[in-house]
N, C-alpha and C positions, 0 to 999 in steps of 0.2 A: 233286935230280934234275929235269931238265927235264920238263915236262908234255906236250910235243909234239915229235915228231922226224920229219924227212924224209930219205929216201934218194934217191940218183941213182946208177945203175950199181953197185948193191949197197954203196955207201959212204954213211955218214951225212954229210949236207951241212949240215943245220941242226938245232939243238936250241934250244927256247925255251919259256918259260912260255905257258900258254894265253892267247890275246889277250883284250883288253878289247873292248868294243863297237866301238872305233875300229879295232882289228885290226892286222895286219901286211900290207904290200903286197909281193908277189913280182913281180919283173920283172927288167929288166937296166939297168945303167948304160950310158951312151953318151957318147962324147967331144963330141957336139954338143948335149948337154943338161946342165943343172945338177942335174936330178932324180936322186936316189939312192933306190932302193927299200929297204925294210927288209931284204928278203932279195934280194941281188943274184945273179942266175944268170949273169952275164956270163962267169964262168970255166968254164961248161959249154957253150960255143959257143951261147949263147942267141940271139944275133942270127941266126946261120945256121940255127937251129932254129925261127925264127918266134916268138920270145918278145917280147912288147911291153914297152915301158919300164914301164908300169903294167898288168900282165897280170891278176893275181888278187889277192884279199885273203882272208886267214883272219880270221874274226871270231867272237865269241861272240854267238849269237843264240838266244833261247828256251832258254838254259841249256846249249847244245851248241856244239861247234866246227863252224863252217860255212865253206864256200868260196863266194866270189862272183866271177864273171867281171866284169872292169872294162871291158867293151866292147872286148875285145882283138880285133885284126885276124884272127888265125888260130884263135881259139876256145880253149875249155877243155873237157876231157873228164874225166868222173869215172867210173871203171870202164868205160871204152869208150863212154859216152854223152855227147854234147855237152850242156853245161848252158846254160841261158838266161842272158844278161847281166843284171846287177843283181838277181839273185834268189839268196837264200841256199840252199845245199844242204848237208845234214849230212855230216860226214866222220868216219870211224871208222878205227881201226888196221887195216891191211891194204889200205886203199883205194889205187887207182892213179889218179894225176892226171896228165893230159897237158896241157902248156901249149905251144901250137904243136906241135912234134914232140918236145919234151923230156919224158921220162917221169919222174915222181917217185912215190915210194911213201911213204905215211904208215905209219910203223912203231910209233909209240906215241902214244896220246891218253889222257889221264886219263879215268877213268870219268865218265859223264854227270853223276852226282850231285856230282862234284867241281868242275865248271865253274861 
């Protein structure tokens, strides 16, 4: 069973194991770039919704799942509050993450002791 799950518009869009310290990059692919994020949000109108190519990363930090904004142009919001770039912020099941204007929901995270 995947340890981490994201939803968009009430549908599960990604399931994966808890990341290592290197983490997973969320963003969007683009025909003008060779970069492919680990989690590509292009199919969710990411460009129109202000999602950067390299928008955020999910990483394991101090034994917990964290999100880090990667200096995105339109910002990242965790439960309605904008987070600072390059700083880890703990994420739990039920949290809402907005990248640009695209809203994602964390629906499952393994308990802290398992990370």
